[in-house]
C-alpha positions as CSV (number, residue, x, y, z in Angstrom):
1,M,18.2,49.0,86.6
2,A,14.6,47.8,86.0
3,G,12.7,44.8,84.7
4,M,11.0,44.0,81.5
5,S,9.2,41.0,79.9
6,I,9.7,39.8,76.4
7,I,8.2,36.9,74.4
8,V,11.0,34.8,73.0
9,C,10.0,32.9,69.8
10,V,11.7,29.6,69.3
11,P,11.0,26.8,66.8
12,G,8.5,24.0,67.8
13,S,11.4,21.5,67.5
14,A,12.9,23.0,70.6
15,L,10.2,21.8,72.9
16,G,12.5,19.3,74.6
17,R,15.2,21.9,75.2
18,V,13.3,25.1,75.9
19,D,15.8,26.6,78.4
20,E,18.8,26.0,76.1
21,A,16.9,27.4,73.0
22,V,15.9,30.6,74.9
23,S,19.4,31.1,76.2
24,E,20.8,30.8,72.7
25,A,18.3,33.4,71.4
26,M,18.9,35.8,74.3
27,S,22.7,35.5,74.4
28,P,23.5,38.2,71.7
29,F,21.8,40.8,73.9
30,A,23.7,40.1,77.1
31,R,25.4,42.9,79.1
32,D,29.1,43.2,80.2
33,G,30.5,42.8,76.7
34,V,29.3,39.2,76.3
35,G,26.6,39.9,73.8
36,A,27.2,40.4,70.1
37,V,25.1,43.6,69.7
38,E,26.3,47.1,70.6
39,R,23.5,47.9,73.0
40,D,23.6,45.6,76.0
41,V,20.1,44.7,77.1
42,W,20.0,42.3,80.0
43,D,22.2,41.0,82.8
44,N,20.0,38.1,83.9
45,F,16.7,36.6,82.9
46,R,14.2,33.9,83.8
47,I,11.4,32.1,82.1
48,C,8.4,33.5,84.0
49,G,4.7,32.8,84.3
50,G,2.3,34.2,86.8
51,V,0.7,37.6,86.2
52,V,3.2,38.5,83.4
53,G,2.7,35.1,81.7
54,L,0.7,34.2,78.6
55,P,-3.0,33.3,78.6
56,V,-3.9,29.9,77.2
57,L,-7.0,29.0,75.2
58,A,-9.8,27.7,77.4
59,G,-9.9,23.9,77.5
60,H,-6.1,23.5,76.8
61,E,-4.8,24.1,80.3
62,D,-3.6,20.5,80.6
63,D,-1.7,20.3,77.3
64,P,1.7,18.8,78.1
65,R,3.4,21.2,75.7
66,L,2.7,24.2,77.9
67,I,5.7,25.7,79.7
68,A,5.9,26.4,83.4
69,G,7.7,29.3,84.9
70,R,11.2,28.6,86.3
71,P,11.9,29.2,90.0
72,H,13.8,32.2,91.4
73,G,17.3,31.6,92.7
74,N,15.9,30.9,96.1
75,G,13.6,28.2,94.7
76,T,10.3,30.2,94.9
77,L,7.8,30.7,92.1
78,E,5.3,33.4,91.2
79,P,1.8,32.5,92.4
80,G,0.0,30.6,89.7
81,L,-3.0,32.2,88.0
82,P,-5.7,30.2,86.2
83,G,-5.0,29.9,82.5
84,M,-1.7,31.7,82.7
85,Y,1.6,30.0,81.7
86,A,5.1,30.9,80.9
87,G,4.6,29.8,77.4
88,G,3.6,27.1,74.9
89,P,2.9,26.6,71.2
90,R,1.5,29.7,69.5
91,G,-1.7,27.8,68.5
92,L,-2.5,27.4,72.2
93,I,-2.0,31.0,73.2
94,D,-5.2,33.2,73.6
95,F,-4.8,36.3,71.4
96,G,-8.0,37.8,72.7
97,D,-10.2,37.2,69.6
98,A,-13.2,39.0,71.2
99,L,-11.2,42.1,72.2
100,R,-9.5,42.1,68.8
101,A,-12.9,41.9,67.1
102,E,-14.2,44.8,69.1
103,A,-11.3,47.1,68.4
104,A,-11.2,46.1,64.7
105,E,-14.9,46.7,64.3
106,H,-14.6,50.2,65.8
107,A,-11.6,51.0,63.6
108,G,-13.5,49.9,60.5
109,R,-16.5,52.0,61.5
110,V,-14.3,55.1,62.0
111,W,-12.6,54.6,58.6
112,D,-15.9,54.1,56.8
113,R,-17.5,57.2,58.5
114,W,-14.4,59.4,57.6
115,R,-14.7,58.4,54.0
116,E,-18.5,59.0,54.0
117,V,-18.3,62.4,55.6
118,T,-15.3,63.7,53.7
119,S,-16.3,62.4,50.3
120,C,-18.7,65.4,49.9
121,H,-15.8,68.0,50.3
122,P,-12.5,68.8,48.7
123,V,-9.7,66.6,49.8
124,A,-8.3,67.9,53.1
125,E,-4.6,68.7,53.3
126,D,-2.5,67.3,56.1
127,E,-1.8,69.6,59.0
128,S,1.9,69.4,58.3
129,V,1.4,71.4,55.1
130,F,0.0,74.3,57.2
131,Y,2.6,73.9,59.9
132,Y,5.5,74.2,57.5
133,R,3.8,77.0,55.7
134,H,3.6,78.8,59.0
135,L,7.4,78.3,59.5
136,E,8.1,79.6,56.1
137,V,6.6,83.0,57.0
138,A,8.9,83.2,60.0
139,G,6.5,81.7,62.5
140,T,7.6,79.6,65.4
141,G,6.5,76.2,66.5
142,A,5.2,77.6,69.7
143,A,3.1,80.2,67.9
144,Y,1.5,77.7,65.4
145,E,-1.7,76.9,67.3
146,T,-2.8,80.6,67.3
147,S,-1.6,81.3,63.8
148,Q,-3.5,82.1,60.6
149,E,-2.1,78.9,59.1
150,A,-3.6,76.8,61.9
151,A,-6.9,78.5,61.5
152,N,-6.8,77.8,57.7
153,Y,-6.1,74.1,58.4
154,R,-9.1,73.8,60.7
155,A,-11.3,75.8,58.3
156,Q,-11.1,73.1,55.6
157,P,-14.7,71.9,54.9
158,A,-13.9,68.2,55.3
159,L,-12.5,68.9,58.8
160,H,-15.5,71.1,59.8
161,A,-17.8,68.2,58.8
162,W,-15.6,65.6,60.6
163,A,-15.6,67.7,63.8
164,D,-19.4,67.4,64.0
165,V,-19.2,63.6,63.7
166,A,-16.1,62.6,65.6
167,P,-17.5,63.0,69.2
168,S,-20.0,60.2,68.5
169,L,-17.2,57.9,67.5
170,A,-14.8,58.7,70.3
171,R,-13.6,55.5,72.1
172,P,-10.4,56.4,74.1
173,D,-11.1,53.3,76.1
174,I,-10.0,51.3,73.1
175,A,-7.0,53.6,72.2
176,D,-6.1,57.2,72.7
177,H,-6.1,57.5,68.9
178,F,-9.9,57.4,69.1
179,S,-10.1,60.5,71.2
180,F,-9.3,62.3,67.8
181,G,-7.1,65.0,69.4
182,W,-4.8,65.0,66.4
183,D,-4.8,65.5,62.6
184,P,-7.6,63.2,61.4
185,V,-6.5,63.4,57.7
186,A,-4.2,60.4,58.4
187,I,-7.3,58.2,58.6
188,G,-7.9,58.5,54.9
189,Q,-4.2,58.1,54.0
190,Q,-4.4,54.4,54.8
191,S,-6.4,51.6,53.2
192,R,-9.3,50.3,55.4
193,E,-7.3,47.1,55.9
194,E,-4.2,48.9,57.0
195,Y,-6.2,51.1,59.4
196,V,-8.0,48.2,61.0
197,E,-4.8,46.2,61.3
198,R,-3.1,49.1,63.0
199,Y,-5.7,49.3,65.8
200,E,-7.1,45.8,66.2
201,F,-4.7,44.9,69.0
202,S,-5.4,48.1,71.0
203,L,-7.3,46.3,73.8
204,L,-4.6,43.7,74.3
205,P,-1.5,44.0,76.5
206,V,1.6,45.5,74.7
207,R,4.2,42.8,74.2
208,N,7.9,42.9,73.6
209,V,9.1,40.2,71.2
210,L,12.3,38.5,70.2
211,T,11.5,37.0,66.8
212,L,12.6,33.7,65.2
213,G,14.9,35.7,63.0
214,G,16.7,37.3,66.0
215,W,15.1,40.7,66.0
216,W,14.6,42.3,69.5
217,Y,11.5,44.6,69.6
218,D,10.7,46.6,72.6
219,L,8.7,49.8,72.9
220,D,11.4,52.2,74.0
221,E,14.2,51.4,71.4
222,E,14.9,50.8,67.7
223,P,14.8,47.0,66.8
224,L,18.1,45.2,67.4
225,H,19.3,42.3,65.3
226,S,21.2,39.5,67.0
227,A,23.6,39.0,64.1
228,C,24.7,42.7,63.9
229,H,26.8,44.8,66.2
230,S,25.0,48.0,65.5
231,H,22.1,49.5,63.4
232,A,24.7,51.1,61.1
233,E,26.2,47.7,60.2
234,C,22.8,45.9,59.8
235,G,21.6,45.2,56.3
236,H,19.0,42.6,57.2
237,D,15.3,43.0,56.5
238,P,13.3,43.2,59.7
239,D,10.9,40.3,60.6
240,V,8.2,42.9,61.5
241,A,7.5,45.4,58.7
242,D,5.7,47.9,60.9
243,G,8.1,48.1,63.8
244,H,6.7,47.4,67.2
245,L,3.1,48.1,66.1
246,G,3.3,44.9,64.0
247,V,4.6,42.4,66.6
248,Q,1.1,41.1,67.4
249,S,0.4,40.4,63.8
250,Y,3.8,38.8,63.5
251,L,3.0,36.4,66.4
252,L,-0.4,35.4,64.9
253,A,1.2,34.6,61.6
254,L,3.8,32.2,63.1
255,P,3.3,28.4,62.6
256,A,1.0,27.0,65.3
257,D,3.8,24.9,66.8
258,T,6.2,27.8,67.3
259,L,7.0,28.2,71.0
260,L,6.3,31.5,72.6
261,V,8.2,31.8,75.9
262,N,7.7,34.7,78.3
263,V,11.0,35.8,79.7
264,R,11.5,38.3,82.5
265,C,14.7,40.3,82.2
266,H,16.8,42.5,84.5
267,V,17.8,45.4,82.3
C-alpha cells in the first residue's frame, strides 16, 4: 500500500461544505466493495496541505476562501509552509505563470526551428515506417538499431540537418523530450499551438485530478469515471481530451470560483 495526492475539483457553491463535497466526489473510488467503479483506489483519505498542498498567488494568503489541511487521526497537522494551502478557488491558485512561459517559449522555438530546418528538404518519414519495413523483411525488434532500415531512416536529409541543430536546443531541464533522443519527425506532425500546449507545463509538478465530471486521472492508470463500473461499460466523453497530459489545461479552464482541494489518499 502507498500514498498519492490528487486534486479534487468541486463547485464553488460547496465552499461551506467542503468536506462533504469531497467525500461525495471520492466515494465511487473507495476500496472494499463500497465504491461504484471496478478498480478500487483508496481506503482512506484526508484533505492535506503542507509540502503536498497547492501554492496560492502572492498577496492572497489571507483570503477566507482558502482551505486548511485537516488533522491526522491523532490531531496533528503537517508543518505549514508559506503560501501553501490544502486548496481554494481556482482563481487564487498559482499555476506558475513564469515557469509555464519559459517552457512554452522554448517549445515554440523548437517547433519554429524544426520547420525552418526541414523546409529545405523532402518531408521526412516517421521512424515507425522504417521499423515496420524492417520487420517485414524478417528482422527482429532487437536487431532494428543496427539494421539497414534504421540507417535509411537516419539518412533522410531533413534528419541529417536537424541533427546539426538539435544540440543547441537541448533543454532536458525543462523536459526529457527536449533531449531529442527519439524520433523528431513528431514535432512537425502537430500544429505549433498543440506542441506548445503539450509542453508548457513541463516545469510544474505533475498533478493527479478528479474532475468536476467525476473523471479520476492519475499517471499510472487509465482514467476512471465515477458513474461507470468499468472502462468497457463507460460511454461518457472524458473531461480531459488529451488524457493526463491535459489535466493542467483543464484546471486552468475551470471557472475561477471552482474549488481545488488537495487530498492525500492511502491506496
